[in-house]
C-alpha positions as CSV (number, residue, x, y, z in Angstrom):
1,M,-7.3,30.2,-9.5
2,S,-4.5,32.2,-11.0
3,L,-1.0,30.7,-11.3
4,D,2.0,32.9,-10.8
5,S,4.8,32.7,-13.4
6,A,7.4,31.3,-10.9
7,T,5.2,28.4,-9.9
8,R,4.2,27.7,-13.5
9,D,7.8,27.6,-14.5
10,R,8.6,25.1,-11.7
11,I,5.8,22.8,-12.7
12,H,6.6,23.2,-16.4
13,D,10.2,22.2,-15.7
14,M,9.1,19.0,-13.8
15,V,6.6,18.0,-16.4
16,T,8.8,18.5,-19.5
17,G,12.0,17.4,-17.8
18,N,10.7,13.9,-16.9
19,K,9.2,11.3,-19.2
20,V,6.8,10.2,-16.4
21,M,5.9,12.7,-13.8
22,L,3.5,12.0,-10.9
23,F,2.2,14.7,-8.6
24,M,0.9,13.0,-5.6
25,K,0.3,13.1,-1.8
26,G,3.3,11.4,-0.2
27,T,6.0,9.5,-1.9
28,P,5.9,6.3,-4.0
29,K,7.3,4.3,-1.0
30,M,4.8,6.0,1.4
31,P,1.7,7.3,-0.3
32,Q,-0.5,9.5,2.0
33,C,-3.9,9.0,0.4
34,G,-5.7,6.1,-1.1
35,F,-5.9,7.6,-4.6
36,S,-2.2,8.2,-4.7
37,A,-1.5,4.7,-3.4
38,R,-3.6,3.1,-6.2
39,T,-1.9,5.2,-8.9
40,V,1.5,4.3,-7.5
41,G,0.6,0.6,-7.4
42,A,-0.2,0.7,-11.1
43,L,3.0,2.6,-12.0
44,D,5.3,0.5,-9.8
45,S,4.1,-2.6,-11.5
46,L,4.9,-1.2,-15.0
47,L,8.0,0.9,-14.3
48,P,10.3,-1.0,-12.0
49,D,13.2,1.4,-12.7
50,G,11.1,4.2,-11.2
51,Y,9.6,7.5,-12.3
52,A,9.7,11.1,-11.2
53,S,7.3,12.2,-8.5
54,F,6.6,15.3,-6.3
55,N,4.9,15.3,-2.9
56,V,2.5,18.1,-3.1
57,L,2.0,18.0,0.7
58,E,5.4,19.5,1.1
59,D,4.7,22.6,-1.1
60,P,1.3,24.4,-0.9
61,E,2.2,26.4,-4.0
62,I,2.7,23.4,-6.1
63,R,-0.3,21.6,-4.5
64,E,-2.7,24.4,-5.7
65,G,-0.7,25.4,-8.7
66,I,-0.8,22.0,-10.4
67,K,-4.6,22.1,-10.4
68,A,-4.5,25.3,-12.4
69,F,-1.6,24.2,-14.6
70,G,-3.5,21.4,-16.2
71,N,-7.0,22.6,-15.4
72,W,-7.5,19.4,-13.3
73,P,-9.0,19.7,-9.9
74,T,-7.7,16.6,-8.1
75,I,-4.5,15.0,-7.0
76,P,-2.8,12.7,-8.0
77,Q,-2.0,13.8,-11.5
78,L,0.1,11.9,-14.0
79,Y,2.0,13.5,-16.9
80,V,3.7,11.4,-19.6
81,D,5.9,13.0,-22.3
82,G,4.8,16.4,-21.1
83,E,1.0,15.7,-21.5
84,L,-1.5,15.3,-18.7
85,V,-2.9,11.7,-18.6
86,G,-5.3,12.3,-15.8
87,G,-6.0,11.4,-12.2
88,C,-6.4,8.1,-10.4
89,D,-9.6,6.9,-12.0
90,I,-8.4,7.5,-15.5
91,V,-5.0,6.0,-14.8
92,M,-6.6,2.9,-13.3
93,E,-9.0,2.5,-16.2
94,M,-6.1,2.7,-18.7
95,F,-4.1,0.3,-16.6
96,N,-6.9,-2.3,-16.5
97,A,-7.6,-1.9,-20.2
98,G,-3.9,-2.3,-21.1
99,E,-3.8,1.3,-22.5
100,L,-1.1,2.3,-19.9
101,H,1.1,-0.5,-21.0
102,D,0.8,0.6,-24.6
103,L,1.6,4.2,-23.6
104,F,4.8,3.1,-22.0
105,G,5.7,0.8,-24.9
106,L,5.2,-2.4,-22.9
107,E,3.6,-5.7,-23.9
108,A,-0.1,-6.2,-23.3
109,P,-0.8,-7.4,-19.8
110,D,-1.5,-11.0,-18.8
111,R,-5.2,-11.0,-18.1
112,T,-5.4,-14.7,-17.1
113,P,-7.8,-14.9,-14.2
114,P,-6.1,-16.0,-10.9
115,E,-7.1,-19.2,-9.3
116,I,-8.9,-18.5,-6.1
117,E,-10.7,-20.6,-3.6
118,I,-14.0,-19.7,-1.8
119,T,-15.1,-22.2,0.8
120,P,-18.8,-23.4,0.6
121,E,-19.5,-21.5,3.9
122,A,-18.1,-18.3,2.5
123,A,-19.8,-18.8,-0.9
124,A,-23.2,-19.3,0.8
125,K,-22.8,-16.0,2.8
126,I,-21.6,-14.0,-0.2
127,G,-24.5,-15.4,-2.3
128,E,-27.0,-14.4,0.4
129,F,-25.6,-10.9,0.4
130,L,-25.5,-10.5,-3.4
131,A,-29.2,-11.6,-3.5
132,G,-30.1,-8.3,-2.0
133,Y,-28.4,-6.4,-4.9
134,P,-29.8,-7.8,-8.2
135,G,-27.8,-6.9,-11.2
136,Q,-24.7,-6.0,-9.2
137,F,-21.4,-7.8,-9.0
138,L,-18.8,-8.7,-6.3
139,H,-15.6,-6.7,-6.7
140,F,-12.4,-7.7,-4.9
141,S,-9.5,-5.3,-4.6
142,I,-6.1,-5.7,-3.1
143,G,-4.1,-2.5,-2.7
144,A,-0.3,-2.1,-3.0
145,D,-0.2,-2.3,0.8
146,W,-2.1,-5.6,0.6
147,D,-5.2,-4.3,2.3
148,A,-8.1,-6.2,0.7
149,Q,-11.7,-5.0,0.3
150,F,-14.9,-6.5,-1.1
151,N,-17.5,-4.2,-2.7
152,V,-20.7,-4.5,-4.7
153,G,-21.2,-2.6,-7.9
154,P,-21.8,-2.7,-11.6
155,K,-19.4,-4.2,-14.1
156,S,-17.3,-1.7,-16.1
157,G,-16.0,-4.1,-18.7
158,T,-12.2,-3.8,-17.9
159,E,-12.2,-6.1,-14.9
160,I,-10.7,-9.5,-14.8
161,E,-13.3,-12.2,-14.0
162,A,-12.3,-15.0,-11.7
163,T,-14.7,-17.8,-10.9
164,A,-14.9,-20.0,-7.8
165,G,-17.7,-22.5,-7.9
166,E,-20.8,-20.6,-8.9
167,L,-19.5,-17.2,-7.9
168,T,-17.9,-14.6,-10.2
169,V,-15.4,-12.2,-8.6
170,L,-14.3,-9.0,-10.5
171,M,-10.8,-7.6,-10.0
172,D,-8.6,-4.9,-11.4
173,L,-5.4,-6.0,-13.1
174,A,-3.1,-5.3,-10.1
175,S,-5.5,-7.0,-7.7
176,A,-5.7,-10.1,-9.9
177,Q,-1.9,-10.4,-9.8
178,R,-1.9,-10.2,-6.0
179,A,-4.9,-12.6,-5.6
180,K,-3.2,-15.7,-7.0
181,G,-3.9,-18.6,-4.7
182,A,-6.2,-16.6,-2.5
183,K,-8.5,-18.5,-0.2
184,I,-11.7,-16.9,1.1
185,D,-13.3,-18.5,4.1
186,W,-16.1,-17.8,6.6
187,V,-15.2,-18.0,10.2
188,S,-16.8,-17.6,13.6
189,S,-14.9,-16.4,16.7
190,V,-15.5,-14.7,20.0
191,H,-15.3,-11.4,18.0
192,G,-18.2,-12.5,15.7
193,E,-18.5,-13.9,12.2
194,G,-17.0,-12.7,9.0
195,L,-14.8,-13.4,6.0
196,K,-11.3,-14.6,6.5
197,L,-8.8,-14.0,3.7
198,D,-5.5,-15.8,3.1
199,L,-3.2,-14.2,0.5
200,P,-0.1,-16.3,-0.2
201,G,1.7,-13.5,-1.9
202,A,1.4,-11.0,0.9
203,P,4.4,-10.0,3.0
204,P,4.9,-12.3,6.0
205,P,2.9,-11.2,9.1
206,V,4.4,-9.2,12.0
207,R,6.0,-11.7,14.4
208,E,6.1,-11.3,18.2
209,L,9.6,-11.3,19.7
210,S,10.1,-11.9,23.4
211,P,12.7,-9.8,25.4
212,D,14.9,-12.9,25.7
213,E,14.8,-13.5,22.0
214,L,15.6,-9.9,21.3
215,Q,18.6,-10.1,23.7
216,Q,19.8,-13.2,21.9
217,K,19.7,-11.5,18.6
218,I,21.6,-8.5,20.0
219,N,24.2,-10.7,21.7
220,G,24.6,-12.7,18.5
221,G,25.4,-9.6,16.5
222,E,22.5,-10.1,14.2
223,R,21.9,-7.3,11.7
224,I,18.7,-5.8,13.1
225,V,17.3,-2.3,13.4
226,C,15.5,-1.7,16.7
227,V,12.9,1.1,16.4
228,D,11.6,2.9,19.5
229,V,8.2,4.4,18.7
230,R,7.7,6.0,22.1
231,G,7.4,9.7,22.6
232,E,10.5,11.8,23.7
233,A,9.4,11.9,27.4
234,D,9.1,8.1,27.7
235,R,12.4,7.7,25.9
236,D,14.2,10.0,28.3
237,R,12.6,8.3,31.3
238,T,13.6,4.8,30.1
239,P,16.3,5.1,27.5
240,L,17.2,2.2,25.2
241,D,20.7,2.6,24.0
242,F,20.3,-0.2,21.4
243,A,17.2,1.4,19.7
244,R,16.7,4.3,17.4
245,P,13.8,6.7,17.8
246,L,11.3,6.8,15.0
247,D,12.1,10.4,14.0
248,A,12.1,12.1,10.6
249,S,15.7,10.9,10.0
250,L,14.9,7.2,10.5
251,M,11.7,7.4,8.6
252,A,13.6,8.8,5.6
253,E,16.1,6.0,5.8
254,L,13.4,3.3,6.0
255,K,11.7,4.8,3.0
256,D,14.5,3.6,0.8
257,A,15.9,0.8,2.9
258,D,16.6,-2.8,1.8
259,R,13.2,-4.6,2.4
260,T,15.1,-7.6,3.8
261,T,16.4,-5.5,6.7
262,P,15.0,-7.0,10.0
263,L,13.0,-4.5,12.0
264,V,12.0,-4.7,15.7
265,F,9.5,-2.2,16.9
266,I,9.3,-1.2,20.6
267,C,6.8,0.8,22.7
268,N,5.9,0.8,26.4
269,L,3.4,-2.1,26.3
270,G,3.8,-3.7,22.8
271,Q,0.5,-2.3,21.5
272,S,1.2,0.9,19.6
273,S,4.4,-0.6,18.3
274,M,2.3,-3.3,16.6
275,D,0.4,-0.7,14.6
276,V,3.7,0.8,13.4
277,A,5.1,-2.6,12.7
278,E,2.1,-3.4,10.6
279,H,2.6,-0.2,8.6
280,Y,6.1,-1.1,7.7
281,R,5.1,-4.7,6.9
282,K,2.8,-3.3,4.3
283,Q,5.7,-1.3,2.9
284,G,7.2,-4.6,1.9
285,F,9.6,-5.3,4.7
286,E,10.0,-9.1,5.0
287,Q,11.2,-9.5,8.6
288,V,9.1,-7.3,10.9
289,Y,9.0,-8.0,14.7
290,N,7.0,-6.5,17.6
291,L,8.5,-6.7,21.1
292,T,6.0,-8.5,23.2
293,G,5.1,-6.5,26.3
294,G,7.3,-3.6,25.2
295,V,9.7,-1.8,27.5
296,N,7.7,-2.9,30.6
297,A,8.5,-6.6,29.8
298,L,12.1,-5.7,28.8
299,M,12.8,-4.1,32.2
300,G,10.7,-6.4,34.3
């Protein structure tokens, strides 16, 4: 596609005006695609003081223009010192190989395999599964939002290899750092059988909060932010004067808020609010609550 001069100049100014410039979907605090999230996870671990970024979802001209600017068809795109490094796959390969550390003038990464535990039951099930894929390996990934996935595939050579019993588990560098002390078990429940994962380093789980407990926190003057995730019609029908609606203004505040801020999420029944609470837990908030039973229990 052709690139008009005005858009080219805007992109050029961003690329040359920042040592590290990431064009992505969403923001570093709230990525809006998996590839952007993986790239951000790598950069965040190396550049704690931050880096420049641009959310292409907010500007269609930049979203299409950046593809023509560097003759690179996908997003995200990382530029360092005015030069295109590449997209997610290249960034992650460089990160895992230590090349990204070198590019930023940092020490080589610690590639010590994490200690993980796989119970005999889980090891047996995983072994049975791998037997159907000769020559393939078990890959374990933990994203910046602490979502964990197992996959089967070939070995690239840049992974970190952790062993548990007779099993070898391959991880990228960021996943290996998050996997320290992980325990993988096989469990049976009314919902079926499957792997159960315990990650000691993950943010604390969302906690249920009863209406009485919420009232005690409010009466005690605790520093909490109550977030009403209901739609406007429900909020008008049953207003909560102590809660703030989850609108664009509040979302912008939470994007940069202190991660120790206690958050209480509220909906009508306590179900949809749990989904929102889980989202913010994965954003690193350490004290996240869901109001059990929602507004119905609060007013009952």
